C-alpha positions in Angstrom: 0.0 0.0 0.0 1.3 3.4 -0.9 -0.1 7.0 -0.7 2.0 9.2 -3.0 1.4 11.7 -5.7 1.2 10.3 -9.2 3.6 13.2 -10.3 6.5 11.6 -8.3 8.8 9.1 -9.8 10.9 8.2 -6.7 8.5 5.8 -5.1 10.2 2.8 -3.4 6.9 1.1 -2.4 5.6 1.2 -6.0 9.0 -0.1 -7.2 8.7 -3.0 -4.7 5.1 -3.7 -5.8 6.1 -3.7 -9.5 9.1 -6.0 -8.8 6.7 -8.4 -7.0 4.2 -8.2 -9.9 7.0 -9.0 -12.4 8.3 -12.0 -10.3 4.8 -13.5 -9.8 3.2 -12.4 -13.1 0.6 -10.7 -11.0 -1.7 -7.7 -11.8 -1.1 -4.4 -9.9 -4.4 -3.1 -8.4 -4.5 0.7 -8.0 -7.3 2.9 -6.5 -7.1 5.6 -9.2 -5.3 5.8 -12.5 -3.9 9.2 -11.8 -2.4 8.0 -8.5 -0.2 5.5 -10.4 1.3 8.0 -12.8 0.6 11.1 -14.8 3.5 10.3 -17.0 2.6 8.5 -20.3 6.2 7.2 -20.7 5.9 5.5 -17.3 2.6 3.8 -18.2 4.0 2.6 -21.5 7.0 1.3 -19.5 4.7 -0.7 -17.4 3.2 -2.4 -20.4 6.7 -3.0 -22.0 7.9 -4.4 -18.7 5.0 -6.8 -18.6 3.3 -5.4 -15.6 -0.5 -5.5 -15.9 -2.5 -3.1 -13.8 -6.1 -2.3 -13.2 -7.5 0.9 -11.7 -10.6 0.4 -9.5 -12.0 3.8 -10.4 -11.7 3.0 -14.1 -11.4 -0.7 -14.7 -11.3 -0.4 -18.4 -8.1 1.8 -18.0 -5.7 -1.1 -18.3 -3.6 -2.2 -21.3 -6.3 -0.8 -23.6 -5.7 2.8 -22.4 -2.0 2.3 -22.4 -2.4 0.9 -25.9 -4.3 4.0 -27.0 -1.5 6.2 -25.6 1.0 4.1 -27.5 -1.0 4.5 -30.7 -0.9 8.3 -30.4 2.8 8.2 -29.7 3.3 5.9 -32.7 1.4 8.3 -35.0 3.6 11.1 -33.8 6.7 9.0 -34.4 5.5 8.3 -38.0 5.0 12.0 -38.6 8.5 12.8 -37.3 9.9 9.9 -39.4 8.2 11.2 -42.5 9.6 14.7 -41.9 13.1 13.4 -41.2 13.1 11.3 -44.5 12.0 14.4 -46.5 14.7 16.5 -44.9 17.4 13.8 -45.5 16.2 13.5 -49.1 16.6 17.2 -49.6 20.1 17.2 -48.1 21.0 14.2 -50.4 19.5 16.1 -53.4 21.9 18.9 -52.7 24.8 16.5 -53.1 25.8 15.9 -49.5 26.9 12.3 -48.5 24.7 10.9 -45.7 25.8 8.4 -43.1 28.9 7.6 -41.2 30.8 4.4 -42.1 31.9 4.0 -38.4 28.2 3.6 -37.5 27.6 0.6 -39.8 27.1 -2.6 -37.7 28.4 -6.1 -38.4 27.5 -9.4 -36.9 30.0 -9.1 -34.0 28.5 -5.7 -33.0 25.0 -7.3 -33.1 26.1 -10.1 -30.8 27.7 -7.6 -28.4 24.5 -5.5 -28.3 22.4 -8.7 -27.7 24.7 -9.8 -24.9 24.5 -6.4 -23.3 20.6 -6.4 -23.4 20.5 -9.9 -21.9 22.9 -8.8 -19.1 20.7 -5.8 -18.4 17.6 -7.9 -18.2 19.3 -10.3 -15.8 20.6 -7.5 -13.6 17.1 -6.0 -13.3 15.7 -9.3 -12.3 18.5 -9.8 -9.8 17.7 -6.4 -8.4 14.0 -7.4 -8.0 15.0 -10.6 -6.3 17.7 -9.1 -4.0 15.3 -8.0 -1.2 13.5 -11.3 -1.3 16.7 -13.3 -1.0 17.9 -11.0 1.8 14.6 -11.7 3.8 14.9 -15.4 3.2 18.5 -15.4 4.5 17.4 -13.3 7.5 14.7 -15.9 8.2 17.4 -18.5 8.6 18.0 -20.1 5.2 21.7 -20.6 5.0 22.5 -23.0 2.1 21.8 -22.5 -1.6 19.3 -25.4 -1.5 17.4 -23.9 1.4 17.2 -20.5 -0.4 16.0 -22.3 -3.6 13.4 -24.1 -1.6 12.1 -20.9 -0.1 11.9 -19.2 -3.5 10.0 -22.2 -4.8 7.6 -22.1 -1.7 6.9 -18.5 -2.5 6.0 -19.5 -6.1 8.6 -17.1 -7.5 9.6 -18.6 -10.8 13.1 -18.5 -12.4 13.6 -16.2 -15.4 12.5 -19.0 -17.7 9.5 -19.9 -15.5 10.8 -23.0 -13.8 11.7 -24.1 -10.3 14.9 -22.9 -8.5 17.9 -25.0 -8.1 21.0 -24.4 -5.9 23.1 -23.6 -9.0 20.6 -20.9 -10.1 20.6 -19.4 -6.6 24.4 -19.3 -6.6 24.4 -17.4 -10.0 21.7 -15.1 -8.6 23.6 -14.3 -5.5 26.8 -13.7 -7.5 25.0 -11.2 -9.7 23.4 -9.5 -6.6 26.8 -9.2 -4.9 28.4 -8.0 -8.1 25.8 -5.2 -8.5 26.3 -4.2 -4.8 30.0 -3.5 -5.5 
């Protein structure tokens, strides 16, 4: 439960609730849509992050409303894209060379970018799980198997949706510790 302005972005209780929703695949229930956020970018981020939400004052204001916002943003992006293409065509018609050979990508660059994205996703998930692992440890779970069992008891799935093993917990703890350095 949180009582904060929708205009604020630094909301630890909301961040905690969103992390739990992502971990459990749950739906976030909010009293009023404007209490969640008045920032369309934030609402679109919820949908992109896979967090479903329902506002009790406007139950239809879920993914549909966010989708409408996204459609409006997409229309604006298309207009910008059209104007940019026209401007670049005009520059090219004047004889100027467009592009920078240094910005051309190859397969190695694509693999590096893919690895970077996968690492970022794993780091965010580890950050979501860090307080839960800490509470499990505080409750007396010492071994990796005990921590895995407690995560499974709480029905928190692994990143791929399965059950936790000691090896996965070991990797998770290593990632959490690396992030805290």
